[in-house]
N, C-alpha and C positions, 0 to 999 in steps of 0.2 A: 576031675568031675566037679570039684568046688569052684574052679575058675569058670567052667562052663555054666554052672548055675548062676554065678554072679553076672555073667554076660547076658544070659536069658532074662534075668530080672531087669538089667539095665536097658535091654532092647524093649522089653514090655513097658517099662516106665516111659521111655522115649516115645513109643507108639501111642501111649495114653495121652501124653502131652500133645502130640501132633494131632490126635483125633479131637481133642477138646479146645485147642488153641484157636482154630478157625471160628468156633462158636463164640469164644470170648472176644476175638477181634471184631466180630460182627456187632456184639453188644457195645464194645468200646467205641466203635464208629457211630453207633446210635447216640451214645453219650456226647460225643463231639458235636454231632449235628444238632442235638437238642440244645446244647450250650450256645451254639452260634445262633440258633433261632431265638432263644431268650435274650441273647445279646443284642439282637435287632431292636428290641423294645426297651432295653435297659443299657444305656450308653456306658455305664461303669461295670457291667457284668464281666465282659471279656477283657482281661488285661493284655493278653497277647495271643496271637494265633499264627502258626506258620505251617499249617497242614495244607492239603490240596484244596484248590479253589472249588473243586467239584462237590465238596461237602457244605459249601456255603449255601444258605437257603435263598430262594427268590424273595425280593422285598415284599413285605406284607404290612398293611396299615390297619390298625384297630382303632375303633372309636374310644374304647376303654381298654386299659391294660388287662390282658386275658389271664388273670390269676388262676381261675379254676381250670382252664384249658391246659396251662403249663403244669399245674399240680397233678392233673390227671395223667399227663404224659410222663412226668417224673415217676409217679407211683407205678405206672405200668412197666417202666424200664427197671425200677427197683425190684418189682416182682420177678422179672426175667433174671435178674442177677441172683435173687434168692433161690430160684429154681436151679440155676446153674451151680450155685455153691452147694446145694443139697446132694449133688451127684459127683462133683469134682473131687478128685483125690490128690492131684498134683499140688504140692505146697507152693510152688512158684505162681501157678495160675490162681490159687486161692488168695494169695497175698495181693496179686494184681486186681482181682475182682473186688476184694474188700476195700482196696484203696479207691477204686472208682465209685463204689457204693457209698463210701464216706463223703466223697465229693458231691454225689447226688443228693445226700442229705442237706448239704449246704445249698445246692441248687434250690431245693424246696423252701428253705428258710428265707433265702434272698427273694424269691418270688413272693412269698407272703409279705415280706417287709415292703417291697415296692407296691404291692397291692393294698397296703394299709393295714395289714394284720401283724402288728408288732408284738413281741414278747418282752418280758423283763430283760434287763441287761445280761445277766448270767445265763439265762435260758437261751438267749439269742447267740451269745458267744459260744456256748457249748454246741449248738446246732450248726453254726457256721464254721467254727475253727477247731471243734473237737475237744475243747478243754474249758474249764472255768477258772478264771484268774483269781488269785488270792485277794482278800479284803484287808485293808489297813485303816486303822482309826487315826485320829489326829495325834494321839500320843506317839505313834511311830514317827511321824514327821516332825513333831516337836523335839524328839530326841536327836534327830539328824540336824535340825536347825541349831540346837544348843552346841553341837560339835563344831558346826561351821562358824558360829558366833565366837567361840573360843579361839578359832584358828585365824580369823580375819582381824587384823589390827586396824586402827584408824578411828575417825569420828563419824558420826551420822548413824543412820539405821543400818541394819545388817544388809538389807537389799541395796541401799545406797553404796555401801562399802564394796559389795560384790560387783555392782554395775560399774563403779568407778575403776575397779581393777580390770574388768573385762574390756572397758572402753579403750584401754591402751593397745589392744590387740585386734582392733577392727581393721579389716583389709581395705585399703583405699579402692574406690570403684575402678579407677583406671588400671589397677594392678590385679584385679580380680581374675580375669581370664588367664593371665600368665601364672599366677600363684595356684589356681585351681588345677590347671593342666599339669603343672609341675608335681602337685600332690598325687594326682591320678597316675602320672607316669611312674612315680616311685612305688605306688601301690601295685601297679602292673608288674614292675620289675620284681618285686618281692613275691608276687603270686606266681609269676612265670618260672621261678626257681623250683616250684613244687608241682605245677600242673602244666601239661602241654597246652599252649594256646594256639588255635588254628591260625595259619598264615594269613587267611583272609578276614580275620576278626577285625571289627572296627566299631567306633562309636563317634557320634557327633555331640558336641556340647553346646547347649543354648542357655542363655539367661533370660528368665521370664518374670512377669509380675502378676499380681492379682490372683494368687493361687492360695488354696487352703493348706497346701503342703510345702515343705521346705525344699524337697528334691524329689524327682521322679525318674525312673528308668522305663522307657517305652521300648520293650524288646521287639525288634523287627523280624527276627528269624535270620537264618543264615549267618549267625554269629555277629549280628549287627544290632546296636542299640542307639536310641536317641536319649541322651541324658539332659534333663532340664533342671536348672537350679533357680529357685525363687529368690528374687532380690527385693522383695517388699520391705525387708528389714536389713540393717547392716549385717554383714557376714564376718564373724570373728574367726580367729585362727583355728579353734577346735572344730568348727563346722567345715572348714576347708578340708581337714583330714577326714573327719567322720562322714560327712555327706559324700565326699569324693569316693571313699572306700565303700561305703554302704551301697551306692548306686552303681559302682563299677567293679573294682577288684579288691578283695575277692567276693564282693557282694552280688547284687542282682545280675549284673552283666555276666559274671562267671557262672552263677547258678543256672541261668537260662541256657548258656552255652553248653554246660556239662549235661543238662537234661536233653537238650536237642541232639547232641552228639552221641551220648551213651545210651539213651533210651529210645529216641525217635529214629535217628539215622542208623544206628547199629542193630537195635533190637526190633525196630518197626512197631513200637508201642504207640499206636495212633492217638490214644488218649492224652499223651504228653504234648501233643501239638497245640492244645488249648490250655490256657491258664485262666481259670475263673478267679477273679480277684477275691471274692468273698467265699473262701473255701479253706480247708485245712492246709492246702499248699501254701497259703500266705503266711501262716504262722511259721512254717519252716523257712520260707523266703525272707521274711522280715527279721526273724530271730537269728538266722544264720548271717544275714547282712550286717546286723549290729554286732554280733559276736565276732564276725570276720574282721572288724576293725582291730580288735585285740589280737587276733591271729596274725595279722599283717604287721601291726605295730605293737609288739608286746612290751611290757615293763615300761621303761623310760624312753622307748624309741620315739613316741610321739613328741615328747618334750625336746628330745635331742634334734629330731628332724625339723621341728618348728624353729628351734633356736639357731641351728646351723645353716638352714636352707631357706625356709619359707618366710620367716620374719625379715631377714636381710633382703630377700627378693622383693618384699613388699615395702621396704624402706622404713621398717618399724624398729624401735628400740626393743631389745630382748630382756631388759631389766624387769624382773618380777614374773617371768613366764613360768618358772618352776612352781612358784606359789599359786599362780593362776590355775595350772593344771591340777594341783593338789586340791584347790578349792572346788574345781569342777568334779573331782571324785566324790567329794562330800555332797555336792548338789545332786549328784547322780543317785544318792540314797533317797531323794525326794521324787524320783521318777514316777512312782506309782500314784502320785497325787493326781495325775491326769486321768488315770483309770477311775479313781473315786469320783472325780467330777463327771466323767462320761456316764458312770453308773447312776449318779444322782440326777443329772440332766435328763437322761433317757428314761429313767424310772419315774420322773416327775416329782422327785423329792428335793430337787434343787433347781432354782431358777437360773437363767443364763447369767444374771448379774451375780448371784451367789457363787456360781461356778467360776466366774472371772475373779471374784474376790478370793476364792479358795486357791486358785492357781497363782495369784500374786503372792499370797501369804505362804503357801506350802510348796509351791512349785518354782518360786523365784522367777516368774514370768513378769515381763513388763506389761502394763495395761493393754498395749496394742497387741503384743504377742498372745496375751490371754484371750483376747477377742478372736484372734485368728484360730486359736486352739478350739474355741467353742464352735466356730464355723466348721472346722475339720471334724469335730465330734458329731455335729448335726448331719454332715454329709456321709461320713464313713462309719459312724456309730461304734459298735463294739470292736471294730477293727483295731482300735488303739491297743488292745492287749497283745497284739502280735509283736510289737516293738520291745516291750519290757519283759513280759512273761515268756514270750517266744525266745528272747535272748537267754533268759535264765534257764529255760528248758534245754536249749541247745548247749549252753555252757556246762550245765550239770551232766548232760549226757556224754559229751566228749571228754570232760575231765574225769568222770567216773570210770572211763575206759582207759585211762592213762594218758590222755592228751592234755597234760598240764603244762604250765609255763616252764617247768624243768625238763620237759620232753617235747620241744617244739616240733620236731619232725613227726612224732606220733600225732600231735595235735593237727598238723596240716593233713596227714593221711586220713584221720578220722573225719575231718572237716570235708575233705574231698569225697569220701564215701557217702557222707550225708547228702551232699549236693548232687550226687550222681545216681540216686536211687529213689524209688517211690516210698517215702517215709511219711507216716501219719504222726501227728502230735502225741497220740497215746503211746507210740513206740518209744518216745523220748522219756517217758515217765518211769 
């Protein structure tokens, strides 16, 4: 009798999910169609789409960006999701609907931004990415700089000493393609040990110039990516490993492949076929891509790989490479300086030049790189929090569940779960 009761409950639950899933699928489809419609008027809105062509809207031209029209459509769809959630009982469907609803909140904020209705930095970040990044004053960065100053020997200013050390490990232009592909191949090999990689997966690598970013993964669908690396500035050894892993394995390329295979292909979740750039999904994407570098190259692995493989391949002397990576760890403590500059510039409390000066002093940027960072901030705005705060959230989430450096397999397992599910930033906190 007890077994029969359990069976009846299970069948009833299944029937409930089957009865409500078509309604949720319909709402999810409307979410995708609306995202593609907004993307027609905002070239940066849709980062990737690999769903059916039938959902793409017919071309429409507006004399003025249709802010109110888009906001009205978003609000109407949000109301539909609220009505759905008021009656839905299935936890899986509820989680899915809440995920799409959070993405729709970001839709609305991005539409307001493009329409000229901007908020303060933290309000915008919360609306777009679901979290507010921490604030740091100059005392925090001064402390990190003092540690770096004590570590780096030599004469000249601290910035000069650091730049002089880093200059030894700049990859010659003629070696760039070979060294980058070698680094990506190693990252792929390490990732493939833990995750099945589709036989038809592939990427193409391009070197480009005149971009606000240092690297970009343009996911094409069907397990294919176009990876572009910006060569406006010399590329040093750490960028070879970091940008290569971030954009490819186990970063963006793997993240998008896992979503496409596990959520779109296997579960038919149509909403995963669109990746809105300015959305909570990006905090997971950028945070996991940055943390994924440490997953693939834990501990001293980066130093060892650079010393034994990449630097000899580039024809560079390996003397001082251990000190250089140790210095980079200390410079990494200054990472949030970029957020403070973005917060100041976008809130109007800091001029562009003040932002450049701040990045030079507290972020160890060269003047030219600082100018590029300001250009990135103007274009992508509060998106900057996804790289550092996103990484910290992902790191803390995985390591709090046992995925520490002492348990690398657990770390890989948790990382793979994160990349294969609909996760919101709030779920990481």
